[in-house]
LUMMIGU-295795 format. One line per 2 residues: number of its first residue (from 0); their letters; for each residue x, y, z of N, C-alpha, C. Coordinates in Angstrom, 3 decimals. Layout:
<sites>
NUM = A = X,Y,Z,X,Y,Z,X,Y,Z; ...
</sites>
This chain:
<sites>
0 = MR = 0.833,-1.185,0.000,0.000,0.000,0.000,0.880,1.251,0.000; 0.507,2.204,-0.821,1.255,3.449,-0.907,0.858,4.384,0.227
2 = TN = 1.817,5.168,0.676,1.518,6.169,1.697,1.334,7.522,1.031; 0.724,8.444,1.742,0.565,9.797,1.221,1.921,10.465,1.153
4 = LT = 2.154,11.150,0.055,3.411,11.865,-0.120,3.246,13.301,0.354; 4.256,13.802,1.040,4.248,15.193,1.479,5.616,15.795,1.246
6 = GP = 5.652,17.097,1.193,6.905,17.832,1.111,7.749,17.495,-0.102; 9.062,17.391,0.089,9.976,17.148,-1.027,9.729,15.808,-1.740
8 = AR = 9.269,14.799,-1.006,8.987,13.512,-1.642,7.838,13.655,-2.644; 6.820,14.438,-2.293,5.697,14.685,-3.207,6.177,15.452,-4.437
10 = DA = 7.004,16.469,-4.227,7.529,17.255,-5.346,8.341,16.376,-6.291; 9.176,15.506,-5.742,10.028,14.643,-6.568,9.194,13.635,-7.346
12 = EA = 8.209,13.026,-6.711,7.346,12.057,-7.396,6.502,12.745,-8.457; 6.013,13.939,-8.175,5.230,14.692,-9.152,6.089,15.023,-10.371
14 = AR = 7.329,15.422,-10.156,8.235,15.740,-11.273,8.542,14.490,-12.090; 8.729,13.357,-11.426,9.017,12.101,-12.132,7.833,11.683,-13.009
16 = LA = 6.622,11.758,-12.455,5.443,11.386,-13.217,5.174,12.385,-14.342; 5.436,13.663,-14.101,5.245,14.677,-15.140,6.185,14.424,-16.314
18 = AL = 7.403,13.988,-16.042,8.348,13.687,-17.121,7.836,12.523,-17.979; 7.256,11.514,-17.340,6.688,10.392,-18.082,5.512,10.853,-18.938
20 = YK = 4.654,11.689,-18.365,3.479,12.184,-19.081,3.899,13.050,-20.272; 4.874,13.922,-20.058,5.350,14.785,-21.147,6.038,13.989,-22.252
22 = AG = 6.568,12.806,-21.894,7.206,11.942,-22.886,6.171,11.152,-23.690; 4.878,11.277,-23.326,3.830,10.652,-24.113,3.043,9.561,-23.424
24 = DS = 3.424,9.165,-22.219,2.661,8.149,-21.489,1.287,8.714,-21.115; 0.296,7.846,-21.035,-1.038,8.264,-20.611,-1.119,8.245,-19.089
26 = IR = -2.109,8.937,-18.559,-2.311,8.915,-17.108,-2.600,7.485,-16.659; -3.432,6.769,-17.412,-3.748,5.386,-17.053,-2.503,4.506,-17.090
28 = GI = -1.656,4.697,-18.087,-0.425,3.918,-18.180,0.515,4.198,-17.018; 0.635,5.470,-16.657,1.483,5.844,-15.523,0.913,5.258,-14.234
30 = AA = -0.410,5.309,-14.097,-1.047,4.747,-12.900,-0.754,3.255,-12.791; -0.876,2.541,-13.896,-0.642,1.092,-13.880,0.805,0.758,-13.541
32 = SS = 1.751,1.499,-14.135,3.164,1.181,-13.911,3.674,1.637,-12.547; 3.020,2.652,-11.969,3.491,3.176,-10.683,2.741,2.587,-9.492
34 = GR = 1.653,1.863,-9.746,0.868,1.312,-8.651,-0.013,2.337,-7.964; -0.237,3.459,-8.607,-1.086,4.515,-8.051,-2.407,4.540,-8.804
36 = SY = -3.403,5.179,-8.226,-4.689,5.298,-8.897,-4.616,6.400,-9.955; -5.580,6.344,-10.880,-5.685,7.377,-11.911,-5.782,8.754,-11.253
38 = GS = -6.649,8.860,-10.247,-6.861,10.143,-9.579,-5.621,10.680,-8.889; -4.849,9.800,-8.253,-3.650,10.282,-7.560,-2.585,10.717,-8.564
40 = VR = -2.477,9.999,-9.690,-1.519,10.414,-10.726,-1.935,11.775,-11.288; -3.225,11.941,-11.540,-3.710,13.213,-12.079,-3.424,14.355,-11.102
42 = QL = -3.666,14.114,-9.811,-3.397,15.144,-8.806,-1.910,15.491,-8.738; -1.051,14.485,-8.857,0.389,14.757,-8.833,0.820,15.532,-10.078
44 = LL = 0.226,15.236,-11.226,0.543,15.999,-12.444,0.111,17.454,-12.289; -1.061,17.667,-11.712,-1.513,19.035,-11.461,-0.607,19.731,-10.451
46 = HA = -0.150,18.995,-9.441,0.777,19.542,-8.446,2.071,20.011,-9.119; 2.508,19.260,-10.143,3.732,19.608,-10.876,3.486,20.697,-11.919
48 = KC = 2.239,21.196,-11.996,1.861,22.217,-12.979,2.090,21.726,-14.409; 1.822,20.452,-14.615,1.972,19.818,-15.918,0.670,20.023,-16.700
50 = PL = 0.734,20.649,-17.890,-0.495,20.819,-18.660,-1.028,19.465,-19.131; -2.313,19.222,-18.903,-2.915,17.950,-19.274,-3.421,18.006,-20.710
52 = RP = -3.243,16.890,-21.421,-3.722,16.798,-22.797,-5.239,16.638,-22.788; -5.895,17.033,-23.890,-7.344,16.812,-23.963,-7.662,15.326,-24.055
54 = RG = -8.856,14.947,-23.660,-9.281,13.554,-23.700,-9.425,13.091,-25.144; -9.318,11.780,-25.324,-9.642,11.208,-26.621,-8.459,10.800,-27.471
56 = GT = -7.265,11.037,-27.050,-6.099,10.620,-27.824,-5.863,11.490,-29.044; -5.088,10.960,-29.964,-4.707,11.698,-31.158,-5.866,11.728,-32.143
58 = PT = -6.251,12.923,-32.609,-7.338,12.990,-33.581,-6.901,12.421,-34.922; -7.822,11.806,-35.624,-7.516,11.231,-36.941,-8.182,12.064,-38.014
60 = QR = -7.622,12.009,-39.211,-8.190,12.728,-40.347,-9.378,11.948,-40.896; -10.469,12.629,-41.130,-11.627,12.003,-41.765,-11.499,12.178,-43.270
62 = PA = -11.859,11.156,-44.027,-11.818,11.320,-45.489,-12.798,12.402,-45.940; -12.396,13.159,-46.922,-13.243,14.281,-47.399,-14.392,13.813,-48.242
</sites>
């Protein structure tokens, strides 16, 4: 079971997860690999002031 992160440990974990997210990992993927919930990963990304991508993945071109 994970414990609540506070202080410098929270800042360091938020920065680590933000780097993964900025490299293209999804919040769900980060949650699965880190053993954290989707909500806790999202909160840590917001704590790191990481801009979140819009929902829905990469848009595709529709044929004209």
